N, C-alpha and C positions, 0 to 999 in steps of 0.2 A: 451447600451448593456444589462444592467440589467433590462430594462423596458420590461418585458416579461409578457404577459397575459396567462391565462389558457384556451384559447379559444378551444383547442382541447380535453381537459381532463374533464371527468366527476368526480365529487367529492362527496363522501359519508362520512360524518363526524362520528367519533366515538361518541356514546351516552355518555360515561363516559371516564375519563382519568385514566391511571394507574400511573401517575407521583407521586402521594403521597405514593405509595407503594415502591418507590425506595430510597435507602440511597445514596445520591450523594457524601457523604464523604467516602464511602467504595465501590466504583465501581469495579467490575471485568470486564475486557475488553470483550466486546461482549456478555454479559449475559443478559442485559436488553435492551428492544426495545421500541421505541416510539409508539404512539397511531395509527399511520397511515403508510401505505405502498403504493407503486406505482406498478401497474401491467399492462402489455400490451402483447397481443398475436399476433404471426405471423401465419396467416392462409390464405390459398388460394393466396399465393404469396405476401402478404402485411402485415404490422403491423397495427393492428386494435384494437379499443375499449380501448384506454389508459384511465386508471382510478386510482384515489386515493381512498382508502377505509380503513376501520379499519384493523389494523394488525391482522393477523390470519393465520391458517393452510391452506395448499393446499390439494386438492384431486387429486392424480395421480395414473394411472394404474401401477401395478407392472411391466408391459412391457414397461414403458416409457423409451425411448432410452437413456436419460441421465444416467440412472442407469446401462446401459449395455455397452455403448461406450464412455461415458465421455465427450460428447459435452457440455461443460460448461466453461464460462469465467466470470471474475468479475473485479471490480475495488475497490479501497479504496480512499476515500476523507474525508475531514473534513470541518465542518462549525464552525465558531467562533462568539462570540458576544463581542463587546467592552464595555467599562465602561459607554457609553451613550446608550447602548441597540441596537446598529446597528449590523446587521448580515452580515457576510462575508464568502465567499468561497475562496479557495486558488488555483489559476490556473486551474479552472474546464475544460477549453478547452483541456488541456493536458489529463485529464482523459477521456473526451469524445472521443478524437481522438484515445487514446490507446485502449479503449474497442472495438472500431470498428476495429482496427488493429488485436486485439486478435480474434474477431469474424470472420474476414475474414480468418485468418489462420486455424480456427476450423470449417470452412464451415457453419458458422452461419450468417444469413442475417444481414447487418449493420443496426444500429438503427438511426432513424431520429433525427437530431439535435434539432428541435423544440420540439419534445416530451421530449427529455432528459432534456432540460433546463426548460421547463414548469413544468415538474414533480418536479424538484428540488425546484423551486419557490413555488409550491403549498404545497409540504411537509413541507418545512421550515417555511412557513407562518403558517400552522396549528400547527406544533409541536415546535414552537420557544421557548416555555417555557422550553423545554428539554435542551436547550443550556445554560449552566451556565457560567457567567463571571469569570474571574480570571485566573492567570497563570496556564497553563497546562490543563485547561478544554476545552472540545470541544464536538462536536457531530460527531461521526464517521458515514460515509455514505457508504453503500455497494450496488452499482449497480451490477447486474449480469444477465446473459442470459443463458438459458439452453434448450436442446432439449426436447420436450414434446409429440412427436408423440408416440403412442403405437405401438410397433413392435420390434421384436428381430432380424430382418434382419440386416446384417452388411452394413449399408448405411446411409448417412446423413438423418437427420430427415426432414420431410416436415412441421413440426410445432415447434414453439419455444415460450418461455415466457421470457419477459424482466421485471425485477423487481428492485425496490429500497427499501431497509430497512435502518433504522437508529438506532444508539445506543449511548447513552451518554458515554463519555470516559474521562479518565485521562491518566497518563503515562502508556505506554505499558510495559516497563521494568522499575523497580525501581532500581536505582543505576547502577553500571557497570556490564557488562556481560563478561563471559569467553568463548572463542571460541576454536574449534579444526579445524586445517587445514585438509581437506579431503585427504586421501591417496589412497583410493580404490573406494569408492562410487562416483557417478557422479550425478549432478543435471540435466544436459542437454547436448546434443551432437550437433555437427554441422549439420545443416539442419533440426533440430527439432523445438520444440515449446518453447524453453527456454526464448525467448525474449518477449513472450506474457504472460498474466495472465490467463493461462488455469488452471482449477481446479486440473487436474492431476499432474501438476508440483509440487504442494504443498503436495498432498497425497503421492507422491513417496519419499518426503524428511523425512517423519515422522519417519520411521524406523531407518535410520542412525542418525537422531537427537536424538531419544530416547536412542540410544547407547551412544551418547555423554553426554546426561543428566545423565546417570548412572555413568559416570566418573566425574560428577560435573561441566559440561559445559552446557551453555544454547543454543549455536548455532554452526552450522558447517559452516565454510567458504569453499565454494566449489572450487575445482580446475578443470582445463580443463580435459575433458573426455579422451583425447588421451594419455597424458603422466603424468597427475597429477603434473605438474611442475609450472603451472601458477595460481595465485589466481584470482577468479572471483567475486562472491558475496556470501552473507550469505542467510540463509533460508528465512528470512523476511526483508532483508535489502541489499542495496548496501553497499560496504565497501570502506573506505578511510584509507590510511596509511600516517603518517607524518614521514619522514626521515629527521633529522635535521629540517630545516624550509620549506622543499619541501613537498607539498601535492600530493599524488599519488592515482589514482583510475583507475580501468580497463576500457577499451573502451567498449561501447555497441557493441554487435554483435548478431548473431542468438542464442546465449546461455545466454545472459545477459539482464535483464530487463532494459529498459530505464526509470529509476526512476525519478519521478517529484522532489522529495526531493534531489536526487543526482544532477540533473541539477541546482537546486537552490543553493546548497552548492558550486558547482563549480563557479557559477556566483558571489556569495558573496565573495568567496576567491579571484577571479580575480579582483574584484572591490577593495579589500583591498590591492592589490599588492602582494599577495602570489604567489609564483611559483607553478603553478598547472600543473602536468603532467598527461595526460590521455594516458596511454600506458599499455602494458603487464607488469605484475609485477610477478616476479618469487618467489616461496617459498624460494629458496636459498638466494635471495636478502634480504628478510625480516628477515630470520633467522640470516643471517650475520649481518644485522643492529642491531638486538636485542643483539647479542653477543658483538658488538662494543659499544653499548650504544647510537647509533645514531637514533634508532627507538624511537621516542618520544610519538606517539599516534597511536592507531587504533580506528576507530569509525564507526558504522553503521549508515545509513541514510535511512529512509522510512516514509511513511505517518503515520502509526500507531505508530512507535517508535520515530519519528522525528529524533533525533540524540542520539545514545546510545554509550557512551564510553566503550571501551574494557579494562579490567584490566589485562588480560593475554591471551596468546594463547598457544596451545599445538601442537607439531609436533613430530612424531616418539617417542611418549610417554614421551617427555621432555617438561616441562612447562616453558614458558618465561614470567615473569611478566613485565608489563609496568610501567614506572615511574609515580608518582603522579604529575600532572601538574595542578595547580589551575586555571591558565588563558590560558589553551590550546585552540587549534583550535576548538575542539568539543564544549566546553562550550561557546566560543565566537560566533560561527556560529549558535548554537542552540538558543542563546538569540536573535541574530539578526533576525533569521528566524521567531521565535515566535513573536517577536515584530511587524514584518510586518504582520503576519497572524492575529494578534489580534488588529491591528490598534493602536499600541503604538508607532510606528515610521513611518517615511516617507517611501513610497514605490517607489523607483526610477525605478523599473523594470516593474511596472504596473501589478503585480501579483494578487493584491487583487481584488475580484469581489464582489461588494456591492449588497445586495439583498433588502435593504430598506433604 
């Protein structure tokens, strides 16, 4: 499966590398980019001219439809290198399938599998030096697609661009995060696009998240749009709740993203014999558990964040601190997940994808 040639892709190498300009001991997430990027255009009814080229700016008309109607989707992936210098991706088929689900919902043509994987192989071969070994180090990979036809008529674009850029990464959040349970704002509604990684989903979250940050919280845990009674997901993560020894998480639907890390945590927990319940979780249930002392942990799960423990949540202006648990589920499953990703442990699920 990993024996992929770059037979379809033209490659232009960067003349010089920027890697020596980067302080890998003090990375800011998403601020530095590798030397190369992938670009492919949809014109005349087909994806054409896939190419890897030096990272650089694009030239787009001010009338480009993505600026006016938001036809844009993206993915988040990571590459890792082990102590022997071997490079791995983590469940890339999930990301490929999901970006095409996202594209279909946003009326963007689906992208060919062979181009997607050839692009990943070519980019990671050229920019392998940007993937640093060691716990917590990775190369964040951002595939995305956007409408590129110039025109302000309210209709789907006839032209699109699919790209992949990459950025060296360490931990997205350092330490634990504090969250607010949403009481009025909504992330997504029934029948909408909450289940896909559409760019507008994230743009619409920024204002209520900024309000939460003004109160000392890092994330909003969104509730259902109809009644604001049921907990769904956070701005950049799916969310898990541990009540006594039971692990709870909301089911995926057309409002909740089918997270790759979420599915992986569920599989790890079930393998460990943990009682995992995928069901609707009411705000009242979690508040009551916090008051009784049976709420042991809340943690988020996502590609960028991996697993982020929550130290406290707020609801109706009352803050509920979580207990300190040194050997909790969050720490346990984060270690197990990262050990698989970075080839420090056996992979009984077949999640690791070797590139060399």
